[in-house]
C-alpha positions as CSV (number, residue, x, y, z in Angstrom):
1,M,-11.9,6.3,21.9
2,H,-14.5,6.4,24.3
3,D,-16.4,3.7,23.0
4,N,-13.4,1.4,22.8
5,N,-12.5,2.4,26.4
6,S,-16.0,1.4,27.4
7,F,-15.4,-2.0,25.6
8,D,-12.2,-2.8,27.4
9,H,-13.6,-2.3,30.7
10,L,-16.0,-4.7,29.7
11,G,-12.9,-7.0,28.9
12,I,-13.9,-6.7,25.0
13,P,-11.3,-6.1,22.9
14,G,-10.9,-3.6,20.5
15,I,-8.9,-1.8,17.8
16,L,-8.7,1.8,16.6
17,I,-7.7,2.0,13.2
18,I,-6.9,5.6,12.9
19,T,-5.0,7.4,9.9
20,K,-1.4,8.8,11.1
21,A,-2.2,12.6,10.7
22,F,-3.8,11.9,14.1
23,K,-1.3,10.5,16.1
24,P,-1.1,13.4,18.5
25,A,-4.6,13.8,18.7
26,A,-5.5,10.2,19.9
27,K,-2.3,10.1,21.8
28,A,-3.7,13.5,23.8
29,Q,-7.0,12.0,24.3
30,S,-6.0,8.4,25.2
31,D,-3.7,10.0,27.9
32,A,-6.5,12.0,29.6
33,L,-8.4,8.7,29.6
34,G,-5.9,7.2,31.5
35,F,-6.3,4.0,28.3
36,D,-3.7,2.4,26.2
37,P,-6.0,1.3,23.0
38,N,-4.9,-1.1,21.1
39,V,-4.3,1.2,17.6
40,I,-3.7,0.1,14.1
41,W,-2.3,3.5,12.2
42,V,-3.2,3.8,8.3
43,D,-2.2,6.3,5.9
44,H,-3.9,9.6,5.7
45,P,-6.1,10.4,4.2
46,I,-9.1,8.2,3.9
47,Q,-11.9,10.4,2.3
48,N,-10.5,10.9,-1.1
49,R,-9.5,7.3,-1.5
50,T,-11.4,4.9,-4.2
51,K,-12.8,1.4,-3.4
52,H,-9.8,0.1,-4.8
53,E,-7.5,2.2,-2.5
54,L,-9.4,1.6,0.4
55,R,-9.6,-2.0,-0.1
56,T,-5.7,-2.4,-0.1
57,L,-5.4,-0.2,2.6
58,A,-7.9,-2.8,4.5
59,D,-6.1,-5.5,3.0
60,G,-2.9,-4.7,4.7
61,A,-4.0,-3.7,8.1
62,F,-6.2,-7.1,8.4
63,E,-3.5,-9.5,9.6
64,T,-1.9,-7.4,11.7
65,I,-5.2,-6.6,13.1
66,M,-6.5,-10.3,13.5
67,K,-3.2,-10.5,15.5
68,V,-4.1,-8.4,18.1
69,L,-7.8,-9.3,18.4
70,K,-6.8,-12.9,18.9
71,A,-4.1,-11.8,21.7
72,G,-7.3,-10.1,23.6
73,K,-5.6,-7.1,24.6
């Protein structure tokens, strides 16, 4: 969150990819920073997934990620 906030201040668009289990924590931290990040929410957990499952998760988020980056918000 902090790195993304720093990039935002430099005019560099960024995206946080966060599992849905961390929505409350991400909201609290973004509120504390006064920062409204671009967030792509993915299913939790990440750590127990196979390479194939991770690829499927990434492929499912790719189009949205590209739209957000191209928008440059």
